N, C-alpha and C positions, 0 to 999 in steps of 0.2 A: 917571532912574528905572531900576531894575534889573529885568529880567524873565528868567524861566527857561522853557525849553520843550524839548520833545524835537524832535530834528532831523528835517526832512521831506526827502524825495528831491530836491526842487527846490533845497534848500539845501546839498547835499552838497559842491559844488565850492567854495562859500564856506568851509565848514568845513575843507576840505583846504587851502585857501590860508592860514587861520589857523594851522593846525598847522605848515606850512612857515615861516611868519613867526616863530612862537615858537621853532622849532628853530634858525632862523638867528641869532635873538638870543642864544639859549643858547650857540651855538658861538662867537659873537663875545666872549662873556664867559668863555670857557674851559670851558664844561660840554660834556661829549661823551656825556651819558647818553642822548640821543636822536639818531636819525639817520632822515631821512624815507625810508620804504619798507623800513627795517630794523626799527625801533620809533619810533613807530607806523607800520603800513602802511596803504595805502589800502584793502586787503582787510579788514583788521581793522576799520577805522573804518566801511566800508560794511556789514559784518556787524552791528556795534554798532547802527548806525542801523536796519537792518531788524528787529533783535531789540527794538527800542524802548529801548535802553539809553544811547544817545548824547544828551546835552543840549547846548544852546547857552545862553550867557549874553549878554544884550544890555543896553547902557546907553544909554539915550535913543535907541533904535532902531538902534544900532550894535553889531555883533558884536564882543565883546571876549574871549570865553572859550568853552571847551567841556570836557566831562568825560564819563567813562563811569561809570554807577552800575549794579552788577549783584550777583548772588550767586555769580558764579564766582570761586572762590578759586584763586590760583596754588598749584601743587604745592608750591612751596617753603614756603608758609605753614604746611604740616603739622608742620614741625619746630620751630615757635615755641610758646612757653608763654603762650598767650592767656589772659586772665582773664574775659572777658565773652562771654556770648551762645551760644545754640544755633543761631541762625539769622542768621549774620553777613552783612552786605553789604560790598562793597568799592568803593573809589574808584580808578579807573584813569584814565590818560591825561589828567590834569588840566592844562590849558593856559590861559594868560591873557596877553593882550597886555601887554608891559612897561610901556607908559604908563598902564595902570590898575590894575597889580598893587600895590596898597598894603594895608596891614593890614586897613582897614575893608572894602574890597571883597572881599578873600579871606575874611574872617570871614562876610560875608553869604553867600558862595557855599557855604561849609561848613555853615552853619546851614541853608541850603535842603537840602543833601545829606542832612543828618541827619533833617530833617522828611520829606523824600521817601522815604528809606529806612524810616523808621518807618510811613509811610502805606502802603508796599507789603508790610509785614508782617515786615520784619527787625527784630532786637532789638539789634544792635550794628553798628558801622562799623569796618572795618579798611583800612589802607593802607599803603603804602611810599613812600619817596622817596629819591633818590641822597644818599649822605652827603656829596657835594660840593655839593649845592644848599643853600646856607646860608639863602637866603631862605624856600624852602619848609620847611626844618627849623625855622626860627624860628616859621613859622606854625603847623605841626602841634604843636610843643611847647607853643604857647599855647592851641590850640583843641581839642586832643585830650586825652583823660584821661590816658593813660600811653604812655610809650615801652616797646616790647616787646623789642627787641633788633635784631640785624643778620642779614640773610640775603644770600645771593649767587646771582645769576641766570647760568646758563650763557650765554656769549658777551658778558658785560658785565664790564668791568674792575673797576669800582667796587663796594663793598658798598652795600646799601640798608637804611635804617633803617624799622622798622615801628612803627606807632602804632595805637591802638584807642580806642573810647569805647563805652559803653553808651548806648543811646538812649532809655531811659525808667528809672524807678524799678523797673519790673517785670522789667528785664533780669536773667536769671540770672547768678551769679557762679560761675565754674568752680573745681574743686579746684586748690589752689596747693601745689606742691612746695616745702617749706621746707628750708633748710640752716642748720646749727647754728653757734653761738658755743661756744667751748671754754674750760673752766676747766682749767689745767694748771700744771705746774712748781711753784713755791712756793705757788701757791693750792691745790694738790691733791698734797701730797707722798706721798700714799698711792696715787696713781694709777698706771696701767700702760699697757700697749699693746694691751689687749683689743679696743678699738675698732677698731683697725687690723687685728688678727688675725681678728676675727670678721666685720666689716662692710667691710674694705678702705678704711676712712677715712684720709684725709690728715691725720693728727693732728699737733699742733704739736711734741710731744716725747714721750719715753717715761714721763712721769709726767702723762699726760692722764687726768684723773679724771671730767670730766663733759661731755657734749655736750648743750647747752640747745637742743634740737630745735625747740621753739616757745617763744619767750621774749620778753617786753617789759621785762626787766630792764635798766636803763640800762647801757650800754657792753658789754652781753652779750646783744644782741638778735639773734634769728634773722633771716634774710634770704631773699628769693626768688633765683632764678637770676640776675635782673637786679640784685640788690643793694638791692632794697627792703626797708626794715626792717619789722617787724611794726607798729611805731607809725606809720609812714607809711601803710601799708595801712589801718590803722583810721582814721586822720584822713581819708583820701581817700574810703574806701567806707562807714564808719559802719555803719548797721544792715544794708546788704547783705552785710557781712562778718560783723559780731558779733551781729546780731539785737538782742535786748533789752538787750544790754550796750553799746550805742551810747552815747557820752557818759560812760561809767563807766570805772574802771580795769579793765585786762584781768585777768581773775580767777585765771588758771591758768598753771602752769609745767610743761612736759614735758621730762624729761631722760632720757638713757641715761647710766648711771653704771658706771664700771669701777674695782674696787677690787683693786689688787695687795696692799695691805696693809689692815689694819683701820683704819676711820675712827675719829675720836675719839668719846667717849661725849657724846651731845648731847641737847638738848631744844629745843622750839620754843614760842614763846608763842602764846596764842589772839589773835583779833582785837582785844579790848578792851585787853589789855596792850600789844600791839605798836603799836596806834594812839596810846595814851598816851605810850609810851616811845621809840618808833622812827619814828612817822608812817608806818607801813607796814601791809600786811596781816599777820596771824598766818600760822602755817604748820601746816596739817593736810596729810598726805601719805600715799601708799601705794606700796608696791613690789611688782613682779612679777619674781621671780627667773627670768632668762633662761638663765644658765649659772652652774654652781657646781663648784669643786673638790671632790673627795671630802672628806668631813668638815667642809665649810664650815658656818658658823653665823653667827648674828646675835645682838646683845644686844637683848632685847625686853621692856621693862618692869621694874619692881623685882621682886625675889624675894618670894614670899608672906611677909607679916608684917613686912618691913623698913619702918621708919617714916622720915618726913621728918627727925626728929631724928638718927637714926642716920646718915642720908646726910650731913646738915649736919656732924655730928662728923668723919666721914671726909674730907669736902671741905676743911674748914677746917684739919684737921691735915696735910693733903697726902698722906694715906694712899691706897693703891690701892683705889678703890672697886669695881672689877670684881666682887669676890665678892658685892657687894649686888644686882647686876644679873642678871636671868634670861637665860640663854643658851639659844637653841633652834637645832636644825639647820635648814639652808636648802638646798633642792634645786630644780631647774628645775621652774617651774610653780607654786610657792608664791606666795601673795598675802598680803602683810601690810599691815595698816591701822595708821597711827600718828596718833592724834588729838594736837592740841596738848596739851602738858603730860606726854606720855609719854616717859620715857627710852628711847633706842635707839642702836644703832650698827651699821653694816654690817661684817661680817667680812671677812677677806682671801679672795681667790679668787673673787669674786662679780662677775657682770655682771647688771645689773638695769635695768628700766624704772621710772621714778619719775614719778608724777603728784602735783602738789602745788599749793597756793595760790601765787600769784604773789608770792613774798617771798624775800628773801635774808637773812632774820633767823634765825640760828643761834646758840644759846648753848651753848658747849663747857664741859663740866664735868670731863672727864678726858681726857688725850691720851696716856696710857701712858708718860709722862715722855720722850717723843720730842724730839729736838733736830734742828736743821738743820745744814748744813755749818759754820756759825759757832758751834755749841754753844748756840743759842738754842732755848727752848721756845716753842711757840705760845701766845698768851694764852688764858687760861681766863675764863669769865663766871660765877663762883660765885654772886654775889648775885643776878643775874638768873635763873639756873637755879633757885636755891632759891625765888625768887618764883613761878615758874610750874610747877614740877614738881607732879604729882599722882600720889603713889606707888601709888594704887589703880587706876590705868588699866592695862587688860590688852590693849587693842587689839582687832582682829577679824582672823580668818584665812579664806582661801578657797583653792581650787585651780583653776587654769586647765585646762580640758579639754584633752587631748592632741590630739583630733581631734573632728569632728562633721560632720553632714550638712546644710551650709548653714543654720546656725542662729546666732543672737546670743544669747550666755549672759552674763547679768549677773554680774559678780564682786563689785561693791561699789556701794552707793547710799547716799552719806552726804551731810550738808548741804553740803559743799564741792565735790563732784563725783560723777559716776557714771562707772563704769569697767566696759566690756563687751568680751568677746571674741568675735570674729567666726570661726566655724570653716567654712571654705570647702571644698566638695568638688564642683567643677563651677562654679556660679555662685550667688552670694548677694546678694540685692538689699538695699541700704540706702536706706530711704525718707528723703525730705526731712525736716529738722527746722528749720522757719523761724524759731524763736524764738531760736536760739543756734547758735554755731559748734561744730564738732566737730574732734577731732584724732586722725588715724588713723596708726597706725605698723605697718607690715608685719613680721611675724615670719618670713615665708617669701617666696619670689619669687611675686608675684601681679600680675594686671592689674587696674586700676582703670578701669572703663569708664562711659561716659555717651554720651548721644545725640551721635554724631558725633566722638568722640575717645576716647583711651586714654592712661593713664599706666602704664608698666612700672615696678613697684616691686620692689626688692630687699629682702631682709631688712635691717631697721634703717631703711628710708627712712620718712619721715614727711611727711604731707600735711594741710594745713589745709583743712577742708571748710566754706566759708562758710555763713552762715544762708540765703543765697539760692541755695544749691547745688541743681541739678537732681537728679532721681533717678539714683542710680549703683548700680553693682553691682561686687563683687570676683569675679574669675574665676581658677581655678586649684585647687590643692589646698594648703592651708595654713591659717595663723591670722594674724589681725591684732588689734591692741588699739585701742579707741575710747574717748577720754575726753571727757566733756561737762560743762560747767558746769551748776550747778542752774538750774531755771526760776525766773525772777524774778517775784515776785508784783507 
């Protein structure tokens, strides 16, 4: 029978003897992470006991283990990107006699630790273990929700691996800094170096066209600082992360796009056509122009009066169809909405933010007769383009405010997504939205604050705000864009 209890003063000598025995066993097995009266010390354990944080583990009335459960966080923890909890507990000085340290015993101890932490009002559990302690690493890898990363303590030679777990379904999930996958080289021959020049990105090459900031596209997924993909996050956290979209396809794709040259003239299918012909979402999208060279422009819908038959004739004859497409100027702050079925193309010298449905389906109907180094043209999709083009679509335009006084300005609210601009001048609160995730991209250097922690954002940084995100605020002077999926009925 296994029992857990707080250590009493009369039991203290027995507890010290247990720690010394465990340390001796560690040293005999080549582990030098603990040294009696260096760590842990008698004074530390005595204080733990007096504070009511030191527990003993007994099996059949014999002392076999001890640990400390508290809300005291090591200063080194502040540099880690934790994902769970506003009121975390920590497990320290976890020691078990080697003859009883088996997986089942250790699991039962950890289960009690989690139950006791929750009973005391904590919402999550954090801990660390030496990277050399393979037995403990296996245990925590099996029994904790995620590995967070490595930290280093002064006066200790080895690194320590951090783990965490939420303690209930009600545990908040914290903002997650995401890192992009890139489309570049032959995938984006029109790409350039603007992402490096503007945001200091370590881009793959000088033809980098797209940074997929938040993406669940296979082989082009965004990741956390620890390398977790968006799909892995969703599989693990479900509704805590994506709200009403748990168990559904991730609906949105967020990009930063850098066009050194003009993109091809293209069109995207709607959901019905894409599902029937591609097995994917259709693609409705919107652009926010972040930078544009003098005189930059985009192609934006068919010219007034141009019919589908005229377009078909030009496409099938191989003629330049650009004269049939409306060209409009593009300057920083312009917002363009492209519904599925609308012909469009990004012009040269533009850096933009793009929010779209999560789809990589693009039908290219004209590419200005460009060729690659081998003299080959990129393939066109004439039949599919003619199937889905609606020549009467004209899109919708808005303007992003240049500044504001801590307000959230809606730019677009369409069936596929909502797009807002946060104008910060001091501190702007962002209230929780428990039914869906949100995606926040800073356009200026800002602080993202919540109870107990902060993320410093540079221009171009993107953060995933989980559905279970606590109340947060943006601090500083500048702007950010927030994209949100539609509310599910």
